[in-house]
C-alpha positions, 0 to 999 in steps of 0.5 A, spaced: 269 760 144 265 760 138 261 766 135 253 765 134 248 770 131 243 773 136 237 777 135 236 783 139 232 790 140 237 795 141 236 802 142 239 806 136 241 812 140 245 809 145 248 804 140 250 810 136 253 814 142 257 808 144 260 807 137 262 814 137 265 813 144 269 807 142 272 811 136 274 817 140 277 812 146 280 807 142 282 812 136 280 807 131 273 806 127 271 799 128 266 794 125 259 793 129 261 786 131 268 789 134 264 795 137 260 790 141 266 785 143 269 791 146 263 793 150 262 786 152 269 785 154 269 792 158 263 790 162 266 783 164 272 787 167 271 789 174 264 786 173 262 786 180 263 793 182 258 797 185 258 802 180 255 797 175 248 799 177 242 799 173 241 806 174 246 808 169 241 807 163 238 813 166 245 817 166 246 815 159 240 818 156 237 826 157 230 825 155 225 820 157 223 819 150 229 816 148 227 810 151 221 810 147 219 803 143 220 808 137 228 809 139 229 801 138 230 797 132 232 789 131 239 787 129 242 781 128 249 781 131 255 775 132 258 775 139 262 770 142 258 765 146 262 764 152 262 772 153 255 772 153 254 766 158 258 770 163 254 776 162 248 772 163 251 769 170 251 777 172 243 778 170 240 771 169 233 774 169 235 779 163 234 777 156 240 778 151 237 785 149 237 787 156 244 785 157 247 788 151 243 795 153 246 794 160 253 793 158 252 799 153 250 804 158 255 802 163 260 803 157 257 810 156 257 812 163 263 810 167 269 814 167 275 812 163 279 812 170 274 806 172 278 802 167 285 805 167 286 806 174 290 801 178 290 795 173 292 788 176 298 784 173 296 782 166 301 776 167 306 774 172 313 772 171 319 770 176 320 777 180 314 780 177 311 785 182 304 783 185 298 787 187 301 789 194 307 792 190 303 795 185 299 799 191 305 801 195 308 804 188 302 807 187 301 810 194 309 813 193 308 816 187 301 819 189 305 822 195 310 825 191 305 830 189 309 831 182 307 836 177 305 830 172 304 834 166 311 836 166 314 830 167 316 823 163 314 817 167 320 812 165 319 805 167 327 802 166 326 795 166 318 794 166 318 787 164 310 785 165 309 793 165 305 792 172 308 798 176 305 802 170 299 799 170 298 799 177 298 807 178 293 811 178 291 815 171 296 821 171 296 826 166 304 825 164 307 829 159 309 822 156 311 815 158 316 810 156 316 803 158 323 800 157 325 792 157 331 788 154 327 782 153 324 782 146 318 777 149 316 783 154 316 789 149 313 785 144 307 783 148 306 790 151 306 793 143 301 788 141 297 790 147 298 797 145 296 796 137 293 790 136 289 788 143 283 785 139 287 781 135 290 778 141 284 777 145 280 774 139 286 769 138 285 767 146 278 767 145 278 762 139 283 758 142 282 751 145 284 752 153 281 745 155 288 743 153 291 745 159 287 740 163 290 734 161 298 733 161 298 729 154 294 735 151 298 740 154 305 738 154 306 738 146 303 745 146 308 747 151 314 744 148 312 747 141 310 754 144 317 754 148 321 752 142 318 758 138 318 763 144 325 762 145 327 762 138 324 769 137 327 771 143 334 769 141 333 772 134 331 779 137 335 780 143 339 785 139 334 788 136 332 796 138 326 796 134 320 793 138 316 788 134 308 787 134 307 779 133 300 777 135 302 770 135 308 770 139 304 775 144 299 769 145 304 764 146 308 767 151 302 769 155 299 762 155 306 759 157 306 764 163 299 762 165 300 755 165 308 753 165 308 753 172 307 749 178 300 752 180 297 752 173 292 758 171 285 755 169 281 758 163 277 762 168 283 765 171 286 766 164 280 770 162 280 774 168 287 777 165 284 777 158 279 782 161 284 787 163 287 787 156 283 793 153 284 797 160 291 796 159 291 798 152 287 805 153 292 806 159 298 805 154 296 810 149 301 815 151 307 811 151 313 809 148 315 802 148 323 801 147 328 795 148 334 799 150 339 798 156 336 802 162 342 805 163 340 810 157 335 813 162 339 814 168 343 820 166 341 827 168 340 830 161 333 831 163 331 832 170 324 832 168 322 825 169 320 820 174 324 813 174 321 807 176 327 802 176 326 794 178 332 791 175 334 784 177 335 784 184 343 784 187 344 777 188 338 774 184 341 776 177 341 768 175 333 768 176 331 773 172 336 776 168 338 777 161 342 772 158 350 774 157 349 781 161 354 783 166 351 785 172 357 786 176 359 793 173 351 794 171 349 795 179 355 799 180 353 804 174 346 804 177 348 806 184 353 811 181 347 814 177 342 814 182 347 818 187 347 823 182 340 823 180 337 830 180 330 827 178 326 823 183 326 815 182 324 809 186 329 803 186 327 796 188 331 791 191 330 785 196 333 785 203 332 778 204 337 773 201 335 769 194 332 762 196 336 759 190 342 760 195 343 754 199 350 754 200 349 758 207 345 758 213 340 763 214 344 768 218 350 768 214 345 769 207 342 775 210 349 778 212 351 777 205 345 780 202 346 786 207 353 787 205 352 787 198 346 792 199 350 797 203 356 797 198 351 801 194 345 804 198 347 805 206 348 812 209 348 815 202 342 820 204 336 815 201 330 814 204 327 807 204 321 803 205 320 796 207 314 792 204 313 786 207 311 780 203 309 773 205 316 770 205 320 776 203 321 784 204 322 788 198 325 795 199 323 801 195 329 806 195 328 813 193 331 820 193 325 823 195 322 823 202 314 822 201 312 819 207 315 821 214 312 815 217 314 809 212 320 811 210 327 811 214 334 813 213 339 807 213 345 809 216 349 803 219 349 796 219 345 795 225 339 798 222 334 792 221 332 793 213 329 786 213 
């Protein structure tokens, strides 16, 4: 996309209100072009929601004279042409002035939770949580009826952050998102601190390169080399970085370095989630530690979400060099003694990468591995059936008497 100057008639009252709201919501003062960029990006998020009604203009003002011609002035401002085209698609009959006024009205009227509730994944990786798991987690957390204001939410192996983003907007005392992968923590930190820089980097990139192998492959090769080198260099760092270029390269790689390449339109849909994610991250601390650090009972006033590399599937999504055999035992010990509520995620179906055994044997092996740590220990299990697998959410809290069950013997069907 490229920037172009447009001349519009803008309502000075609405415009001033919007700039002040941005300063308050984003805890930073932006220049006018960035303010308008923020408003346009937020308007393109959930763009077809029924809450985006033309009547929002009348909710944004208090007196009819605030819409009088005298309340308007001419203004020339730079916008990204592609974003303007997307807004135009929603209202082909609108002038530029009307498009901008409608976008400002939506921003002024729609509640913050419209943006921060249940945000779909920003990107996906092997083993990351999809929308179905996000919804199952959000329902479980809601059903626990926790005293949010006195609890710290900890996502011990947050990866893409999708479990946290998929929750409703609760007033947690604080939030900790932790992961050992420096690429993941860096991306989240960029979203928290420099979302507009990352968004502009993507908007101004030539995404047409993904259409042809001869242009895509050299870029992929360069990005892989850069991100792998970065991850190796920062693997043992405790301090979380905020590198916009690495965040950009990692994001593009995750979108297009796979069998089903995401085209520019799908990538932009993900980008429109960045500012809502930024708003949701304001009360978070992003860390790069071993998740075992957060499983002790030193503080019981917390809810722990624990989506570790699955037992039996460590080779697919593990941290290189990490010893998972003692790790799983330590996790099981900590959870057995946990005084805090938790949700632990695992899979009862065997990994597809294991082709040595027939289906029945592979399923028995998987069940045996899980039983060593979780069977007949008083945990409550909930099955979430995906297209080809069964996810398990294990908790020490009973929050749904119909969905949860106790696993007391090997005859129980956990698949």
